[in-house]
C-alpha positions, 0 to 999 in steps of 0.5 A: 500500499505504502509503495503504491502511495508513492507510485501515485504521487510520482506519476502525478509529478511526472504529469504535471511537469509534462503538462507544464512543459507542453503548455510552455511550448504552446505559449511559446508557439503562440508568441512565435506566430505573431513577432513583433516588428523589428524596431530600428536602432539609430547608429550607436555614438562612434568609438573614435572621433570619426563618425562615418566614411562615405564614398560616391560619384556624381555628374558634373553640372549637366547642361553646362560647359563642364557637363558630360563628365564624372567625379569620384567623391570621398567624405569624412564626417566627425563625431559631434563636438557637443551632445545633448540628451535632448533629440531636438536640440541634438539635431542642431548640432552638426558633424564637422565634415571634409571631402574632396571630388576628383573630375575624371574629365580634367575639369574642375576638381575640389576639396571642401570643408563644413558641417552636415546636419542630419534629421530622421524623417517621420521616425515612428512611421518610417522606423528611423530609416530614412533621413534628410541631410543638410551640408554648408561649408566652403570649398576650394577648387582647381578650375577657371577663375579669370575673365569670362572672355578667356574661359577655356573651352569645357570650363565653367567661370567660376570667378574665384576661390574659395567658394561657398558650398551647399549640399543636400542628401536623402539617405536610406539606412540599409543596416545600423552601420550601412546607408546610401544617399541621393545628393545635390551640391552646389558651389558658387562665390554668391556674387562676391567676385566678378563671375559666378557661374558656379557648379551644381552636381548630382549624384549618390553615396555609400556611407559606413558609420563607425 
């Protein structure tokens, strides 16, 4: 009789354990049937003073004397010098930026320095993967700066060097580290020199965030 009681208790424990395991498995299956949509995690604060490196290309000022030529572009973006816990104010702090563009057709090549501002577009709706950027700074170049009447064939009359440079980009984050961008940039002297034909280039870039 005593042995039978022990067997009954042991059997009950086995059934209870098995029932709990089956219930847990079913619950896990139910939870797995409707996975929560992944939430994009913005790029981590860089561990070094370099925030991002980019490489890309562009077409040189279509419709101008320098049109029909192409550029390769490289760019370094550094970590923000000031950090704020408030995302609103943090958006006003630019990343210091340096870059350069080489023209394969022997036309105007240039280097630039300035600041880049980035903001996510509709972050809650688009899961923080689409962003808009603006750049403002200065550029030095090897293009033509002399009188308009003596402008060499195939060159724009840029008036002087350095020039102001403004740029914008619409980007898409492929992952936490990689992103792609469609870009437009304009350089001119804002009428401070005798001639001001300027350059407006269109292109794209691939970026890697550290």
